[in-house]
N, C-alpha and C positions, 0 to 999 in steps of 0.2 A: 491517373488514379491517385487519390490522396492517400496519405499514410494511414488514416483511419479506415478507409475502404480496404486497403491492403491487409491491415491487421484483422479486420472483420473477416476477410476472405480466409486467412490462415485459421481463424477460430471456427469457421464453418467446416473446414477440413478436420480440425482437431480441437473440439471445445475444451479439452483438458490441457491445452498448451499454456502453461503458466507464464512463460516468457512473453508470448504474444498478447495475452490478456493484461499482463503488467504493463507492457509497452502501450497498449490501447488506453489503459487508465492514465498513463503519463501524458499521452497526447490530449486526452480530455482535460486533464488538470492544467496543462500548458495553455489550453484555449479558454480556461476559466469555467469549463462545464463540470462543476464539482459534483453534481448529482450523479452524472454518468461515471465520473472518475471513481467516486466512492463505491458505486455499485460494482464496478469491475475489480477494484482493490479488495472489496469484501468477498467477492467470488474467489479470488486467488487465495485469500487468507483461509477461507472455508475449505477449499478443495486441496490446497497445498500449504498446510500450516508451517512447513519448514522453509518456505520462501521468505527469508527474513527481511529482505529489502521492502517488502510490502508493508510491514508494520509502520515504518517511519513515514512512508508516503501517505498511507491511509490516515494516520494520526494527523499529519499536516493538513490533509484535505478536510478532516473534521474540524481542525482549528480554524481554517479559512471559512468554513461554513457556520461558525459560531456554535460548535458542539464540543465544548471543552471537556465534558465528562466522558464522551466517547473517545476523544483524543487521549485522555489520561488512561482509560482502560486499555486502549490499543497500544500505547507506549509500554504499559506494564506487561501485556501479553507478549509483545515483541522482545522485551528484555528477558522474559522467561524462555522464549524460543531460542534466542541468541545464546543464552547461558547453556541450554541443553545441547546446542550445536558447537559449543566452544568457540563461538564467534565474538571474541573480545572487542573487536573494533566496532561492530554493529551494536553490541550491548552498550558500549560507552556512548556512542552517538545517540542511541535511544534514551539513555539515562540523562544525558545533557539536555536533550529536548524536553524531557519530562520535568527536569528541574526548572527550565525556563518557563514552561507552562505554569508550574506551581508558584512561580515567582519567588 
């Protein structure tokens, strides 16, 4: 059984499992299947807005898909979420990525 199949199985049991959905999105991204990766990352962000790692990976997937405006919006959303969570490390990582995007 592939990792993707295993993760889909976990999500059949619990569709709200943010960790498994994030991991599935990462597998899709790793394989270059950006449309599916974006769809899964967007689901995590929508259903579990506090899952801060999602914003960086979603924005990167948008960048790789030629969607810089969506990437910028996502970095900014992630920065706000990280600020609210007191997650300075993630906020800084998102801020640096946003600065690189903006040139």
